[in-house]
C-alpha positions as CSV (number, residue, x, y, z in Angstrom):
1,X,0.0,0.0,0.0
2,X,1.5,3.3,-1.0
3,X,1.5,6.4,1.3
4,X,-0.6,9.2,-0.3
5,X,0.6,12.0,2.0
6,X,1.4,15.0,-0.1
7,X,5.1,15.6,-0.5
8,X,5.0,18.7,-2.6
9,X,4.2,21.7,-0.5
10,X,3.9,25.3,-1.7
11,X,3.2,28.4,0.3
12,X,3.5,32.1,-0.6
13,X,5.7,34.1,1.8
14,X,3.2,37.0,2.0
15,X,0.5,34.5,3.2
16,X,2.3,34.2,6.5
17,X,2.2,37.0,9.1
18,X,5.5,38.6,10.0
19,X,6.4,38.4,13.7
20,X,9.2,39.6,16.0
21,X,11.6,36.8,16.5
22,X,15.0,37.5,18.1
23,X,16.1,41.1,18.9
24,X,15.0,43.3,15.9
25,X,14.6,40.3,13.6
26,X,11.2,40.0,11.9
27,X,10.3,36.5,10.6
28,X,7.7,34.7,8.6
29,X,7.7,30.9,9.4
30,X,7.0,29.5,5.9
31,X,7.4,25.8,6.9
32,X,8.2,24.2,10.3
33,X,9.0,20.6,11.1
34,X,5.8,20.3,13.1
35,X,3.7,21.1,10.0
36,X,5.4,18.7,7.6
37,X,3.3,15.5,7.4
38,X,6.2,13.1,6.7
39,X,9.6,12.1,8.2
40,X,12.4,14.5,7.5
41,X,15.5,16.1,9.0
42,X,14.1,19.4,7.9
43,X,13.6,21.9,10.7
44,X,12.2,25.1,9.2
45,X,12.2,27.6,6.3
46,X,11.8,31.3,7.1
47,X,11.6,34.6,5.3
48,X,13.4,37.0,7.5
49,X,13.9,40.8,7.6
50,X,16.3,42.8,9.8
51,X,15.4,46.5,9.7
52,X,18.1,48.9,8.4
53,X,20.7,49.5,11.1
54,X,19.4,46.8,13.4
55,X,20.3,43.3,14.3
56,X,19.0,40.0,15.7
57,X,20.1,38.6,19.0
58,X,23.3,36.5,19.2
59,X,22.2,32.9,19.6
60,X,23.1,29.2,19.0
61,X,21.2,26.3,17.5
62,X,22.8,23.3,19.1
63,X,21.7,20.7,16.5
64,X,20.5,22.8,13.5
65,X,22.5,23.8,10.4
66,X,21.3,26.5,8.1
67,X,21.6,28.0,4.6
68,X,20.8,31.6,4.1
69,X,20.0,33.3,0.8
70,X,20.1,37.1,0.9
71,X,17.3,38.6,-1.2
72,X,17.6,42.4,-0.5
73,X,20.0,44.8,1.3
74,X,23.4,44.2,2.8
75,X,25.0,43.7,6.2
76,X,27.4,41.7,8.3
77,X,27.1,38.3,9.8
78,X,29.1,37.1,12.8
79,X,29.5,33.3,13.2
80,X,31.9,32.3,16.0
81,X,35.1,34.2,15.5
82,X,34.4,35.1,11.9
83,X,32.6,38.1,10.4
84,X,31.4,38.2,6.8
85,X,29.9,41.0,4.7
86,X,26.8,39.8,2.8
87,X,24.6,41.4,0.1
88,X,21.6,40.5,-2.0
89,X,22.4,37.4,-4.1
90,X,24.8,35.8,-1.6
91,X,24.4,32.4,0.0
92,X,25.8,31.7,3.5
93,X,26.1,28.4,5.3
94,X,25.9,28.2,9.1
95,X,27.2,25.1,10.9
96,X,25.4,23.9,14.0
97,X,26.5,24.8,17.5
98,X,28.2,28.1,16.7
99,X,26.9,31.4,18.1
100,X,25.8,33.9,15.4
101,X,24.3,37.3,14.8
102,X,23.2,39.3,11.7
103,X,23.3,43.1,11.3
104,X,21.7,45.1,8.5
105,X,23.6,48.1,7.1
106,X,22.0,51.5,7.4
107,X,19.7,52.7,4.6
108,X,18.0,49.4,3.6
109,X,16.4,46.4,5.3
110,X,18.2,43.1,5.0
111,X,15.9,40.4,3.8
112,X,16.9,36.7,3.6
113,X,15.5,33.2,3.3
114,X,16.6,30.6,5.8
115,X,16.4,26.8,5.3
116,X,17.4,24.6,8.2
117,X,17.8,21.0,9.0
118,X,18.9,18.9,12.0
119,X,22.4,17.5,12.0
120,X,22.7,13.8,11.3
121,X,25.5,13.3,13.8
122,X,26.9,15.1,16.9
123,X,27.5,18.8,15.9
124,X,31.1,19.8,16.2
125,X,30.6,23.6,16.5
126,X,34.1,25.1,16.8
127,X,35.7,21.8,17.7
128,X,37.6,21.4,14.4
């Protein structure tokens, strides 16, 4: 017997209400692991916005790694001891278990898509 659970999910970003997340970060939770009706290492997909000149709170996801795609604006990202400048069109990978923070440059909001999944083994953070 085959499983007929839908595996192709589509949702418009503007169909989800924007909410305050961490610090000045505004987030739209597009997909969340609790809403996916099948087994997956997927954790969440977000459409985020950091207002111009603002930042989110420094934080850690112990067992979640993420890929960011910057849609609009520019800013700086701190990840552990590293700082990178980012702009629209850039991709960024965040390993699990490393403290990170995002700051938008003055003049324009920084908008980005985040896709996250659980690590499949023990996260190493800054161990290596």
